[in-house]
N, CA and C atoms as an extended XYZ file, in Angstrom:
648
Properties=species:S:1:pos:R:3:atomname:S:1:resname:S:1:resid:I:1 pbc="F F F"
N        59.022       74.207      101.866 N   MET     1
C        59.839       73.738      101.570 CA  MET     1
C        61.322       73.619      102.384 C   MET     1
N        61.412       71.661      102.442 N   ALA     2
C        62.500       71.460      103.222 CA  ALA     2
C        63.885       71.762      102.585 C   ALA     2
N        64.643       72.203      104.469 N   GLN     3
C        65.809       72.968      104.080 CA  GLN     3
C        66.574       71.495      103.681 C   GLN     3
N        67.502       71.854      103.038 N   GLN     4
C        68.773       71.158      101.555 CA  GLN     4
C        70.411       71.243      102.665 C   GLN     4
N        69.954       69.595      103.236 N   LEU     5
C        71.075       69.289      104.243 CA  LEU     5
C        72.594       69.800      102.964 C   LEU     5
N        73.308       70.148      103.912 N   LYS     6
C        75.094       70.595      103.808 CA  LYS     6
C        75.651       69.352      103.856 C   LYS     6
N        76.602       68.884      103.388 N   PRO     7
C        77.249       68.203      104.073 CA  PRO     7
C        78.611       68.546      104.287 C   PRO     7
N        79.432       69.732      104.376 N   GLU     8
C        80.078       70.398      104.731 CA  GLU     8
C        79.547       70.778      106.807 C   GLU     8
N        78.841       70.645      106.692 N   VAL     9
C        77.953       71.331      108.087 CA  VAL     9
C        77.323       69.556      108.536 C   VAL     9
N        77.560       69.007      107.979 N   ASP    10
C        76.956       67.617      108.542 CA  ASP    10
C        78.595       67.071      109.447 C   ASP    10
N        79.484       67.067      108.656 N   ASN    11
C        80.911       66.360      108.992 CA  ASN    11
C        81.120       67.573      109.744 C   ASN    11
N        80.797       68.947      110.153 N   ALA    12
C        81.077       69.913      110.724 CA  ALA    12
C        81.239       69.635      112.329 C   ALA    12
N        79.636       69.660      111.991 N   LEU    13
C        79.079       69.036      113.424 CA  LEU    13
C        79.249       67.656      113.820 C   LEU    13
N        79.385       66.452      113.131 N   ARG    14
C        80.112       65.177      113.729 CA  ARG    14
C        82.082       65.436      114.270 C   ARG    14
N        82.619       66.162      113.355 N   ALA    15
C        83.821       66.432      114.221 CA  ALA    15
C        83.921       67.262      115.279 C   ALA    15
N        82.742       68.073      115.699 N   ALA    16
C        82.384       68.884      117.547 CA  ALA    16
C        82.020       67.619      117.605 C   ALA    16
N        80.920       67.280      117.930 N   ALA    17
C        80.981       66.023      118.567 CA  ALA    17
C        81.767       65.105      119.089 C   ALA    17
N        82.980       65.176      118.095 N   LEU    18
C        83.363       64.578      118.029 CA  LEU    18
C        84.336       64.594      119.772 C   LEU    18
N        84.759       65.639      119.412 N   ASP    19
C        86.173       66.426      120.188 CA  ASP    19
C        84.905       67.173      121.728 C   ASP    19
N        83.740       67.287      121.778 N   VAL    20
C        82.923       67.628      122.643 CA  VAL    20
C        82.670       66.599      123.817 C   VAL    20
N        82.578       65.666      122.738 N   PHE    21
C        81.886       64.373      123.948 CA  PHE    21
C        83.231       63.783      124.648 C   PHE    21
N        84.067       63.688      123.602 N   ALA    22
C        85.481       63.358      124.433 CA  ALA    22
C        86.395       64.255      125.110 C   ALA    22
N        85.973       65.312      125.060 N   THR    23
C        86.266       66.069      126.450 CA  THR    23
C        85.789       65.742      127.104 C   THR    23
N        83.824       66.637      127.492 N   ARG    24
C        83.378       66.553      128.495 CA  ARG    24
C        82.374       65.118      128.545 C   ARG    24
N        82.888       64.160      127.679 N   GLY    25
C        82.269       62.796      127.860 CA  GLY    25
C        80.370       63.460      127.517 C   GLY    25
N        79.030       62.431      127.116 N   TYR    26
C        78.170       62.287      126.755 CA  TYR    26
C        77.495       63.149      127.817 C   TYR    26
N        77.353       63.034      128.777 N   ALA    27
C        75.712       63.084      130.103 CA  ALA    27
C        76.519       64.615      129.751 C   ALA    27
N        77.443       65.702      129.912 N   LEU    28
C        77.937       66.785      130.225 CA  LEU    28
C        77.659       67.650      129.209 C   LEU    28
N        77.449       67.039      127.629 N   ALA    29
C        77.928       67.542      126.363 CA  ALA    29
C        76.466       68.254      126.434 C   ALA    29
N        76.012       69.464      125.499 N   THR    30
C        75.127       70.175      125.148 CA  THR    30
C        75.348       70.143      123.865 C   THR    30
N        74.283       70.782      122.862 N   MET    31
C        73.953       70.991      122.046 CA  MET    31
C        74.154       72.186      121.972 C   MET    31
N        74.114       72.997      122.363 N   ALA    32
C        74.326       74.645      122.192 CA  ALA    32
C        76.176       74.037      121.494 C   ALA    32
N        76.767       73.481      123.171 N   GLU    33
C        78.234       73.361      122.443 CA  GLU    33
C        78.897       73.263      121.495 C   GLU    33
N        78.575       71.972      121.231 N   ILE    34
C        78.950       71.008      119.862 CA  ILE    34
C        77.962       72.537      118.613 C   ILE    34
N        77.018       72.776      118.709 N   ALA    35
C        76.897       73.869      118.011 CA  ALA    35
C        77.654       74.939      117.887 C   ALA    35
N        78.422       75.698      118.330 N   ARG    36
C        79.428       76.428      118.689 CA  ARG    36
C        80.721       76.199      118.251 C   ARG    36
N        81.476       74.852      118.291 N   ALA    37
C        82.986       73.991      118.265 CA  ALA    37
C        82.284       74.696      116.383 C   ALA    37
N        81.502       73.742      116.253 N   ALA    38
C        81.295       73.689      114.493 CA  ALA    38
C        80.746       74.669      113.951 C   ALA    38
N        80.380       75.953      114.408 N   GLY    39
C        80.308       77.207      113.934 CA  GLY    39
C        78.939       77.086      113.715 C   GLY    39
N        78.122       76.869      114.064 N   VAL    40
C        76.755       76.909      113.471 CA  VAL    40
C        76.126       77.577      114.918 C   VAL    40
N        74.475       77.368      114.335 N   SER    41
C        73.687       78.314      115.349 CA  SER    41
C        72.903       76.828      115.379 C   SER    41
N        72.072       76.846      117.449 N   THR    42
C        72.047       76.171      118.368 CA  THR    42
C        70.620       75.304      116.875 C   THR    42
N        69.632       76.147      116.820 N   GLY    43
C        68.742       75.653      115.972 CA  GLY    43
C        69.275       74.687      114.452 C   GLY    43
N        70.182       75.320      114.326 N   ASN    44
C        71.116       74.898      112.903 CA  ASN    44
C        71.019       72.985      113.200 C   ASN    44
N        71.863       72.631      114.339 N   VAL    45
C        72.031       71.564      114.997 CA  VAL    45
C        70.834       70.122      114.496 C   VAL    45
N        69.555       70.764      115.492 N   TYR    46
C        68.519       70.007      115.396 CA  TYR    46
C        67.484       69.438      114.069 C   TYR    46
N        68.471       70.363      112.484 N   VAL    47
C        68.185       70.298      111.500 CA  VAL    47
C        68.571       69.541      111.021 C   VAL    47
N        69.979       68.598      111.243 N   TYR    48
C        70.830       67.392      111.147 CA  TYR    48
C        70.627       66.749      112.007 C   TYR    48
N        70.500       66.790      113.612 N   PHE    49
C        70.395       65.669      114.358 CA  PHE    49
C        68.917       66.014      114.870 C   PHE    49
N        68.184       65.009      115.432 N   GLU    50
C        67.622       65.182      116.073 CA  GLU    50
C        67.245       66.254      117.565 C   GLU    50
N        68.243       64.625      117.658 N   ASN    51
C        68.476       64.846      119.491 CA  ASN    51
C        70.343       64.249      119.543 C   ASN    51
N        70.973       64.875      120.656 N   LYS    52
C        71.931       64.642      121.284 CA  LYS    52
C        72.153       62.833      121.280 C   LYS    52
N        71.130       62.230      121.484 N   GLU    53
C        71.600       61.164      121.048 CA  GLU    53
C        71.975       60.131      119.780 C   GLU    53
N        70.977       61.047      118.779 N   ARG    54
C        71.159       60.664      117.377 CA  ARG    54
C        72.043       60.741      116.815 C   ARG    54
N        72.785       62.270      117.975 N   LEU    55
C        74.292       62.619      116.885 CA  LEU    55
C        75.230       61.916      117.516 C   LEU    55
N        75.058       61.150      118.694 N   PHE    56
C        75.909       60.372      118.899 CA  PHE    56
C        76.183       58.932      118.343 C   PHE    56
N        74.971       58.361      118.059 N   HIS    57
C        74.936       57.458      117.783 CA  HIS    57
C        75.707       57.889      116.317 C   HIS    57
N        75.817       58.669      115.153 N   ALA    58
C        76.771       59.391      114.250 CA  ALA    58
C        77.638       59.203      114.569 C   ALA    58
N        78.230       59.425      115.240 N   VAL    59
C        79.791       59.957      115.168 CA  VAL    59
C        80.383       58.114      116.799 C   VAL    59
N        79.683       57.228      117.298 N   VAL    60
C        80.105       56.611      117.648 CA  VAL    60
C        78.877       55.661      117.179 C   VAL    60
N        78.653       54.872      115.542 N   ASP    61
C        77.859       53.923      115.752 CA  ASP    61
C        78.254       52.704      116.267 C   ASP    61
N        77.231       51.841      115.965 N   ASP    62
C        77.181       50.261      116.705 CA  ASP    62
C        78.094       49.711      115.721 C   ASP    62
N        78.681       50.265      114.410 N   GLU    63
C        79.205       48.792      113.276 CA  GLU    63
C        81.048       49.392      114.532 C   GLU    63
N        80.847       50.200      114.878 N   PHE    64
C        82.498       50.674      115.503 CA  PHE    64
C        82.564       50.319      116.959 C   PHE    64
N        81.157       50.296      117.574 N   VAL    65
C        82.218       49.662      118.926 CA  VAL    65
C        81.630       47.863      118.937 C   VAL    65
N        81.299       47.139      117.932 N   ALA    66
C        81.393       45.750      117.129 CA  ALA    66
C        82.753       45.238      116.856 C   ALA    66
N        83.290       46.497      116.642 N   SER    67
C        84.744       46.372      115.931 CA  SER    67
C        85.850       46.318      116.758 C   SER    67
N        85.495       47.111      118.077 N   PHE    68
C        86.583       47.483      119.046 CA  PHE    68
C        86.180       46.433      119.744 C   PHE    68
N        85.226       45.775      120.112 N   THR    69
C        84.958       44.248      120.685 CA  THR    69
C        85.195       43.331      119.926 C   THR    69
N        84.779       43.170      119.032 N   LYS    70
C        85.448       41.854      118.531 CA  LYS    70
C        86.859       42.084      118.198 C   LYS    70
N        88.458       43.369      118.023 N   LEU    71
C        89.064       42.908      118.644 CA  LEU    71
C        89.962       42.996      120.184 C   LEU    71
N        88.970       43.099      120.885 N   MET    72
C        89.605       43.017      122.381 CA  MET    72
C        89.267       40.913      122.518 C   MET    72
N        88.394       40.524      121.980 N   LEU    73
C        87.809       39.542      122.029 CA  LEU    73
C        88.935       38.242      121.364 C   LEU    73
N        89.412       39.125      120.629 N   ARG    74
C        90.513       38.505      119.735 CA  ARG    74
C        91.727       38.124      120.143 C   ARG    74
N        91.999       39.411      120.842 N   LYS    75
C        93.725       39.486      121.831 CA  LYS    75
C        92.911       38.446      123.021 C   LYS    75
N        92.713       38.600      123.567 N   VAL    76
C        92.290       37.399      124.490 CA  VAL    76
C        92.175       36.923      124.690 C   VAL    76
N        91.509       35.456      123.712 N   ARG    77
C        91.669       34.277      123.045 CA  ARG    77
C        93.030       33.577      122.964 C   ARG    77
N        93.198       34.931      122.100 N   ALA    78
C        94.798       34.554      121.511 CA  ALA    78
C        96.694       34.484      123.065 C   ALA    78
N        95.675       34.849      123.843 N   LEU    79
C        96.762       34.304      124.690 CA  LEU    79
C        96.896       33.602      125.678 C   LEU    79
N        95.803       32.365      125.764 N   ARG    80
C        95.377       31.333      126.361 CA  ARG    80
C        96.462       30.278      125.305 C   ARG    80
N        97.178       29.964      126.449 N   GLY    81
C        97.493       28.628      126.383 CA  GLY    81
C        99.942       29.157      126.194 C   GLY    81
N        99.316       30.783      126.303 N   VAL    82
C       100.474       31.469      126.033 CA  VAL    82
C       101.028       31.311      127.183 C   VAL    82
N       102.797       30.544      127.739 N   PRO    83
C       103.406       30.289      128.493 CA  PRO    83
C       104.328       31.040      129.434 C   PRO    83
N       104.528       32.202      127.610 N   ASP    84
C       105.613       33.203      127.795 CA  ASP    84
C       105.596       34.298      127.392 C   ASP    84
N       104.858       35.618      126.989 N   ILE    85
C       104.481       37.034      126.697 CA  ILE    85
C       105.525       37.272      125.644 C   ILE    85
N       106.906       37.278      126.400 N   GLY    86
C       108.316       37.889      126.481 CA  GLY    86
C       108.894       37.013      125.731 C   GLY    86
N       108.259       36.046      125.344 N   ALA    87
C       108.975       34.878      124.586 CA  ALA    87
C       108.232       34.672      122.808 C   ALA    87
N       107.088       35.759      123.370 N   LEU    88
C       106.970       35.837      121.381 CA  LEU    88
C       107.176       36.571      120.756 C   LEU    88
N       107.352       35.952      119.275 N   GLY    89
C       108.125       36.445      118.194 CA  GLY    89
C       106.602       37.226      117.609 C   GLY    89
N       107.554       38.534      116.638 N   PRO    90
C       106.863       39.527      115.851 CA  PRO    90
C       105.673       38.895      114.996 C   PRO    90
N       105.072       38.229      114.930 N   ASP    91
C       104.323       36.939      113.900 CA  ASP    91
C       103.148       36.632      114.931 C   ASP    91
N       103.780       36.226      115.676 N   ALA    92
C       102.580       35.197      117.219 CA  ALA    92
C       100.869       35.731      117.103 C   ALA    92
N       100.241       35.859      117.419 N   PRO    93
C        98.473       36.024      116.697 CA  PRO    93
C        98.746       37.051      117.710 C   PRO    93
N        98.957       37.265      119.476 N   TYR    94
C        99.014       37.652      120.781 CA  TYR    94
C        99.652       39.142      119.536 C   TYR    94
N       101.003       38.913      119.396 N   ARG    95
C       100.679       40.018      119.351 CA  ARG    95
C       100.460       41.188      117.724 C   ARG    95
N       100.204       40.316      116.742 N   VAL    96
C       100.028       40.716      115.547 CA  VAL    96
C        98.264       41.267      115.969 C   VAL    96
N        97.624       40.684      117.252 N   LEU    97
C        96.416       41.176      117.291 CA  LEU    97
C        96.733       42.351      118.146 C   LEU    97
N        97.884       42.707      119.060 N   SER    98
C        98.233       43.832      120.083 CA  SER    98
C        98.155       44.834      118.702 C   SER    98
N        99.311       45.055      118.107 N   GLU    99
C        99.687       45.785      117.389 CA  GLU    99
C        98.422       46.351      115.866 C   GLU    99
N        97.351       45.729      115.685 N   GLU   100
C        96.185       45.548      114.954 CA  GLU   100
C        94.978       46.117      116.219 C   GLU   100
N        94.980       46.468      117.791 N   LEU   101
C        94.353       46.872      118.549 CA  LEU   101
C        94.820       47.953      118.291 C   LEU   101
N        95.993       48.181      118.934 N   LEU   102
C        96.534       49.706      118.694 CA  LEU   102
C        96.319       50.144      117.722 C   LEU   102
N        96.562       50.162      116.511 N   GLN   103
C        96.190       50.644      115.335 CA  GLN   103
C        95.035       51.908      115.220 C   GLN   103
N        93.719       50.560      115.676 N   PHE   104
C        92.551       50.507      115.605 CA  PHE   104
C        92.800       52.548      117.055 C   PHE   104
N        93.261       52.061      118.084 N   TRP   105
C        92.751       53.214      118.905 CA  TRP   105
C        93.423       54.171      118.773 C   TRP   105
N        94.393       54.478      117.591 N   ILE   106
C        95.050       55.780      117.301 CA  ILE   106
C        94.464       55.760      116.287 C   ILE   106
N        93.271       55.863      115.066 N   ALA   107
C        92.755       55.739      113.683 CA  ALA   107
C        91.588       56.320      114.618 C   ALA   107
N        91.157       55.860      115.864 N   ASN   108
C        89.704       56.516      116.190 CA  ASN   108
C        89.859       56.677      117.575 C   ASN   108
N        90.994       57.570      117.928 N   ARG   109
C        91.530       58.324      119.119 CA  ARG   109
C        90.591       58.150      119.938 C   ARG   109
N        89.341       59.470      119.415 N   LYS   110
C        88.784       60.503      120.489 CA  LYS   110
C        86.675       59.044      120.418 C   LYS   110
N        87.152       59.028      119.226 N   ARG   111
C        85.593       57.582      119.528 CA  ARG   111
C        86.066       56.147      120.736 C   ARG   111
N        87.342       56.025      120.848 N   VAL   112
C        87.863       54.829      122.075 CA  VAL   112
C        87.469       55.701      123.431 C   VAL   112
N        88.428       56.914      123.206 N   VAL   113
C        88.433       57.860      124.618 CA  VAL   113
C        86.519       57.523      125.208 C   VAL   113
N        85.652       58.866      124.051 N   ILE   114
C        84.447       58.454      124.158 CA  ILE   114
C        83.377       57.619      125.788 C   ILE   114
N        84.073       56.061      124.406 N   LEU   115
C        83.444       54.748      125.095 CA  LEU   115
C        83.990       54.623      126.770 C   LEU   115
N        85.199       55.104      126.345 N   LEU   116
C        86.236       53.853      127.458 CA  LEU   116
C        85.731       54.725      128.763 C   LEU   116
N        85.051       56.508      128.372 N   ARG   117
C        85.791       57.372      129.960 CA  ARG   117
C        84.434       58.571      129.410 C   ARG   117
N        82.957       58.221      128.319 N   GLY   118
C        82.417       58.976      128.425 CA  GLY   118
C        81.160       58.928      128.208 C   GLY   118
N        81.020       57.681      128.321 N   ALA   119
C        79.681       56.868      127.301 CA  ALA   119
C        78.529       57.047      128.484 C   ALA   119
N        78.422       57.194      129.983 N   ALA   120
C        77.667       57.009      131.002 CA  ALA   120
C        76.243       57.654      130.077 C   ALA   120
N        75.184       57.949      130.402 N   GLY   121
C        74.038       58.360      129.815 CA  GLY   121
C        73.228       57.594      128.914 C   GLY   121
N        74.696       56.726      128.190 N   THR   122
C        74.534       56.384      126.653 CA  THR   122
C        73.530       54.845      126.869 C   THR   122
N        73.315       53.954      125.207 N   VAL   123
C        73.818       52.723      125.795 CA  VAL   123
C        74.745       51.853      126.323 C   VAL   123
N        75.863       52.608      125.995 N   HIS   124
C        77.191       51.718      126.043 CA  HIS   124
C        78.009       52.730      127.349 C   HIS   124
N        77.165       52.721      128.191 N   GLU   125
C        77.810       53.134      129.259 CA  GLU   125
C        78.311       52.029      130.570 C   GLU   125
N        78.510       50.761      129.702 N   THR   126
C        78.755       49.694      130.963 CA  THR   126
C        80.384       49.338      130.100 C   THR   126
N        80.119       49.444      129.098 N   PHE   127
C        81.360       49.281      127.840 CA  PHE   127
C        83.014       49.465      128.507 C   PHE   127
N        83.680       50.669      129.494 N   ALA   128
C        84.713       50.399      129.951 CA  ALA   128
C        84.759       49.355      130.728 C   ALA   128
N        83.284       48.872      131.487 N   GLU   129
C        83.513       48.001      132.897 CA  GLU   129
C        83.459       46.589      132.171 C   GLU   129
N        83.084       46.398      130.763 N   GLN   130
C        83.012       45.202      130.363 CA  GLN   130
C        84.965       44.974      129.883 C   GLN   130
N        84.794       45.944      129.181 N   THR   131
C        86.755       45.525      128.824 CA  THR   131
C        87.802       45.192      129.811 C   THR   131
N        87.375       46.041      130.960 N   VAL   132
C        87.793       45.679      132.533 CA  VAL   132
C        88.205       44.386      132.634 C   VAL   132
N        86.440       43.812      132.366 N   ASP   133
C        86.279       42.536      132.642 CA  ASP   133
C        87.119       41.592      131.606 C   ASP   133
N        87.312       41.963      130.284 N   ARG   134
C        87.680       41.490      129.434 CA  ARG   134
C        89.092       41.201      129.319 C   ARG   134
N        89.754       41.800      130.286 N   LEU   135
C        91.317       42.304      130.362 CA  LEU   135
C        91.540       41.580      132.500 C   LEU   135
N        90.554       40.937      132.635 N   VAL   136
C        90.927       40.514      133.702 CA  VAL   136
C        90.493       38.812      133.710 C   VAL   136
N        89.929       38.476      133.423 N   GLN   137
C        89.908       37.380      132.216 CA  GLN   137
C        91.256       36.778      131.103 C   GLN   137
N        91.536       38.465      130.868 N   LEU   138
C        92.517       37.549      129.949 CA  LEU   138
C        93.620       37.329      131.095 C   LEU   138
N        94.163       38.291      131.860 N   ALA   139
C        95.051       37.919      133.140 CA  ALA   139
C        94.758       36.589      133.898 C   ALA   139
N        93.583       36.405      134.177 N   LEU   140
C        93.441       34.717      134.815 CA  LEU   140
C        93.892       33.452      133.357 C   LEU   140
N        93.643       34.221      132.357 N   ALA   141
C        93.350       32.802      131.048 CA  ALA   141
C        95.304       32.537      131.527 C   ALA   141
N        96.331       33.895      131.125 N   TYR   142
C        97.558       34.023      131.225 CA  TYR   142
C        98.236       33.398      132.059 C   TYR   142
N        97.433       33.632      133.739 N   PHE   143
C        98.956       32.605      134.516 CA  PHE   143
C        97.901       31.451      135.187 C   PHE   143
N        96.249       31.013      134.644 N   ALA   144
C        95.826       29.900      134.966 CA  ALA   144
C        96.855       28.809      135.250 C   ALA   144
N        98.883       28.713      134.851 N   GLY   145
C        99.216       28.079      135.371 CA  GLY   145
C        99.751       27.805      136.543 C   GLY   145
N        99.704       29.234      137.089 N   VAL   146
C       100.265       29.887      138.342 CA  VAL   146
C        99.559       29.870      139.857 C   VAL   146
N        98.012       30.631      139.028 N   ARG   147
C        96.913       30.062      139.925 CA  ARG   147
C        95.936       29.470      139.425 C   ARG   147
N        95.857       28.693      139.413 N   PRO   148
C        94.371       27.972      138.800 CA  PRO   148
C        92.811       28.453      139.649 C   PRO   148
N        92.947       28.737      140.836 N   ARG   149
C        91.571       29.107      141.529 CA  ARG   149
C        92.321       30.464      142.170 C   ARG   149
N        91.658       31.637      141.382 N   PRO   150
C        92.034       32.738      142.458 CA  PRO   150
C        91.552       33.443      143.786 C   PRO   150
N        91.293       33.668      144.387 N   SER   151
C        90.613       33.920      145.197 CA  SER   151
C        89.752       35.073      145.283 C   SER   151
N        88.772       35.941      145.905 N   ALA   152
C        88.329       37.018      146.200 CA  ALA   152
C        88.687       38.206      145.933 C   ALA   152
N        89.955       37.877      146.674 N   VAL   153
C        91.059       39.064      147.183 CA  VAL   153
C        91.663       39.341      146.005 C   VAL   153
N        91.956       38.657      144.424 N   MET   154
C        92.946       38.984      144.135 CA  MET   154
C        92.228       38.851      142.600 C   MET   154
N        90.773       38.157      142.303 N   ARG   155
C        89.756       39.303      141.581 CA  ARG   155
C        89.583       41.438      142.169 C   ARG   155
N        89.599       41.415      143.449 N   TYR   156
C        89.096       42.441      143.500 CA  TYR   156
C        90.444       43.134      142.714 C   TYR   156
N        91.515       42.740      143.321 N   VAL   157
C        93.059       43.899      143.210 CA  VAL   157
C        93.246       43.418      141.361 C   VAL   157
N        92.788       42.666      140.984 N   LEU   158
C        92.875       42.159      139.461 CA  LEU   158
C        91.977       43.892      138.536 C   LEU   158
N        90.662       43.821      139.347 N   ARG   159
C        89.766       44.237      138.462 CA  ARG   159
C        89.637       45.986      138.454 C   ARG   159
N        90.931       46.159      140.024 N   ASP   160
C        91.500       47.443      140.288 CA  ASP   160
C        92.563       47.918      139.269 C   ASP   160
N        93.510       47.121      139.901 N   ILE   161
C        94.787       47.183      138.016 CA  ILE   161
C        94.420       47.677      137.475 C   ILE   161
N        92.872       46.948      136.894 N   TYR   162
C        92.650       46.991      135.057 CA  TYR   162
C        92.266       48.254      134.436 C   TYR   162
N        91.424       48.641      136.453 N   LYS   163
C        90.811       49.894      135.931 CA  LYS   163
C        91.555       50.949      135.829 C   LYS   163
N        92.595       51.035      136.004 N   ASN   164
C        93.680       51.927      136.373 CA  ASN   164
C        94.648       52.056      134.714 C   ASN   164
N        94.764       50.803      134.803 N   PHE   165
C        95.069       50.884      133.344 CA  PHE   165
C        94.519       50.849      132.612 C   PHE   165
N        93.590       51.040      132.165 N   VAL   166
C        92.027       50.753      131.250 CA  VAL   166
C        92.225       52.984      130.881 C   VAL   166
N        91.874       53.829      132.363 N   SER   167
C        91.874       54.497      132.381 CA  SER   167
C        93.450       55.380      132.297 C   SER   167
N        94.864       54.409      132.278 N   ALA   168
C        95.592       55.375      132.019 CA  ALA   168
C        96.061       55.103      130.252 C   ALA   168
N        95.974       54.308      129.453 N   MET   169
C        95.490       54.197      128.277 CA  MET   169
C        94.670       55.289      127.798 C   MET   169
N        93.302       55.742      128.707 N   VAL   170
C        92.422       56.301      127.522 CA  VAL   170
C        93.269       57.945      128.586 C   VAL   170
N        93.951       58.453      129.730 N   GLY   171
C        94.702       59.652      129.093 CA  GLY   171
C        95.912       59.477      128.477 C   GLY   171
N        96.236       58.634      128.053 N   VAL   172
C        97.502       58.545      127.002 CA  VAL   172
C        96.362       59.576      125.656 C   VAL   172
N        95.736       58.427      125.102 N   LEU   173
C        94.652       58.957      123.549 CA  LEU   173
C        94.162       60.066      124.051 C   LEU   173
N        93.752       60.426      125.303 N   ALA   174
C        92.988       61.973      125.236 CA  ALA   174
C        94.257       62.485      125.128 C   ALA   174
N        95.339       62.919      125.241 N   THR   175
C        96.459       63.668      125.677 CA  THR   175
C        96.885       63.859      124.137 C   THR   175
N        97.300       63.058      123.174 N   TYR   176
C        98.179       62.777      122.267 CA  TYR   176
C        97.351       62.452      120.999 C   TYR   176
N        97.503       62.775      120.109 N   ASP   177
C        97.021       63.031      119.133 CA  ASP   177
C        98.407       62.425      117.951 C   ASP   177
N        99.688       62.222      118.422 N   ASP   178
C       100.810       61.920      117.554 CA  ASP   178
C       100.774       60.036      118.084 C   ASP   178
N       100.674       59.543      116.953 N   GLU   179
C       101.265       58.216      116.745 CA  GLU   179
C       102.694       58.033      117.236 C   GLU   179
N       103.709       58.549      117.495 N   LYS   180
C       104.705       58.551      117.880 CA  LYS   180
C       104.521       58.135      119.612 C   LYS   180
N       104.318       59.434      119.946 N   ARG   181
C       104.051       59.359      121.458 CA  ARG   181
C       103.127       58.355      121.629 C   ARG   181
N       102.199       58.399      121.406 N   ILE   182
C       101.221       56.993      121.729 CA  ILE   182
C       101.639       56.195      121.659 C   ILE   182
N       102.100       55.712      121.022 N   ARG   183
C       103.072       53.910      120.948 CA  ARG   183
C       104.051       53.764      121.864 C   ARG   183
N       105.241       55.484      122.169 N   GLU   184
C       105.952       55.380      123.501 CA  GLU   184
C       105.063       54.884      125.036 C   GLU   184
N       104.231       55.929      124.984 N   ALA   185
C       102.913       55.827      126.425 CA  ALA   185
C       102.800       54.176      126.780 C   ALA   185
N       102.395       53.847      125.510 N   THR   186
C       101.488       52.820      125.298 CA  THR   186
C       102.746       51.660      125.642 C   THR   186
N       103.296       51.509      124.550 N   GLU   187
C       104.751       50.902      125.682 CA  GLU   187
C       105.253       50.789      127.147 C   GLU   187
N       105.352       52.401      127.777 N   ILE   188
C       105.854       52.225      129.287 CA  ILE   188
C       104.586       51.446      130.387 C   ILE   188
N       103.838       52.365      129.241 N   PHE   189
C       102.345       51.410      130.300 CA  PHE   189
C       102.066       49.755      129.930 C   PHE   189
N       102.362       49.324      129.539 N   THR   190
C       102.217       47.924      129.461 CA  THR   190
C       103.244       47.156      130.128 C   THR   190
N       104.980       47.606      130.110 N   ASP   191
C       105.596       46.996      130.582 CA  ASP   191
C       105.589       47.170      132.024 C   ASP   191
N       105.664       48.110      132.545 N   TYR   192
C       105.165       48.818      134.001 CA  TYR   192
C       103.936       47.579      133.681 C   TYR   192
N       102.834       47.525      133.598 N   HIS   193
C       101.740       46.653      133.941 CA  HIS   193
C       102.258       45.259      133.900 C   HIS   193
N       102.355       44.869      132.711 N   LEU   194
C       103.291       42.803      132.940 CA  LEU   194
C       103.836       42.904      134.452 C   LEU   194
N       104.792       43.819      133.961 N   ALA   195
C       105.420       43.405      135.272 CA  ALA   195
C       104.634       43.664      136.751 C   ALA   195
N       104.170       44.352      136.888 N   GLY   196
C       103.139       44.158      137.763 CA  GLY   196
C       101.924       43.136      138.667 C   GLY   196
N       102.011       42.625      137.118 N   LEU   197
C       100.914       41.147      137.442 CA  LEU   197
C       102.046       40.376      137.726 C   LEU   197
N       102.745       40.266      137.382 N   LYS   198
C       103.890       39.161      137.155 CA  LYS   198
C       104.100       38.645      139.090 C   LYS   198
N       104.038       40.544      139.909 N   ASN   199
C       104.768       39.894      141.225 CA  ASN   199
C       102.755       39.997      141.872 C   ASN   199
N       102.110       40.339      141.544 N   VAL   200
C       100.940       40.301      141.883 CA  VAL   200
C       100.692       38.794      141.809 C   VAL   200
N       101.248       37.807      140.911 N   PHE   201
C       101.214       36.394      140.964 CA  PHE   201
C       101.459       35.859      141.715 C   PHE   201
N       102.669       36.460      142.210 N   ALA   202
C       103.974       35.221      142.156 CA  ALA   202
C       103.524       35.703      144.047 C   ALA   202
N       102.623       35.972      144.462 N   ILE   203
C       102.037       36.632      146.177 CA  ILE   203
C       102.251       35.042      146.188 C   ILE   203
N       102.126       34.120      146.952 N   PRO   204
C       102.059       32.910      147.925 CA  PRO   204
C       100.071       32.703      147.666 C   PRO   204
N        99.573       32.041      147.574 N   ALA   205
C        98.387       31.507      147.458 CA  ALA   205
C        97.815       31.711      148.460 C   ALA   205
N        98.719       31.307      149.670 N   ARG   206
C        98.135       31.054      151.084 CA  ARG   206
C        97.958       32.446      151.745 C   ARG   206
N        98.890       33.602      151.000 N   THR   207
C        98.174       34.710      151.829 CA  THR   207
C        97.613       35.721      151.380 C   THR   207
N        96.940       35.083      150.125 N   LEU   208
C        95.326       35.217      150.076 CA  LEU   208
C        94.458       34.698      150.425 C   LEU   208
N        94.126       33.189      150.946 N   ALA   209
C        93.839       32.985      150.988 CA  ALA   209
C        93.283       32.448      152.711 C   ALA   209
N        93.966       33.572      153.581 N   GLU   210
C        94.187       34.031      154.700 CA  GLU   210
C        93.617       35.437      154.807 C   GLU   210
N        94.153       35.885      153.781 N   SER   211
C        92.885       37.623      153.731 CA  SER   211
C        91.470       37.286      153.484 C   SER   211
N        91.087       36.141      152.363 N   ASP   212
C        89.825       36.087      152.741 CA  ASP   212
C        89.225       35.411      153.414 C   ASP   212
N        90.003       34.640      154.242 N   GLU   213
C        89.397       34.003      155.810 CA  GLU   213
C        88.255       35.354      156.583 C   GLU   213
N        89.964       36.406      156.919 N   LYS   214
C        89.631       37.480      157.363 CA  LYS   214
C        88.855       38.729      156.772 C   LYS   214
N        88.942       38.526      156.019 N   ALA   215
C        87.324       38.896      155.159 CA  ALA   215
C        86.189       38.436      155.605 C   ALA   215
N        86.527       37.132      155.606 N   SER   216
C        84.700       36.434      155.858 CA  SER   216
C        84.104       36.373      157.681 C   SER   216
């Protein structure tokens, strides 16, 4: 007779998987760790989920990844043609989408951490890189009037800046589970980040062109 699956055990395993994947990353996490966190035997995990991959997809499903991607792309597109972020009112599309994305991050804190820091070894292991690329596109679109043809050095610098920004945001989500603190930290990092970007794009194009020439 097939063992009857219990919803409470299934929920406990999913919650434990989120904790372990967010803390350890998919590649290092084991089914035994997840079982211990859920308070069940390792063998019992396999009754509910055939393997670690199936368990991962149960807690970080394609619908979630698609929603995350859609929100990111909408935010990137909303910034095109905007001359000054600081002058935008609270009802501006960019502001509305920024708030929507932040709410999504807060509501799905552990899933976001997994996708951006712990997805190595899964089909989503390049998601963090893709996110950085989208943010670089956002910056280039926003500053197109200042630097319509960014140099290779500029693109390299932007990628490094956004890698650090994404890492900082993941750190916030991994450290805090309180919405107020997440918002406060996000605001500080965002203000610091935008101020830094303005300084980067203020560097004379000639300086970066000379750097490219030396590199070649």
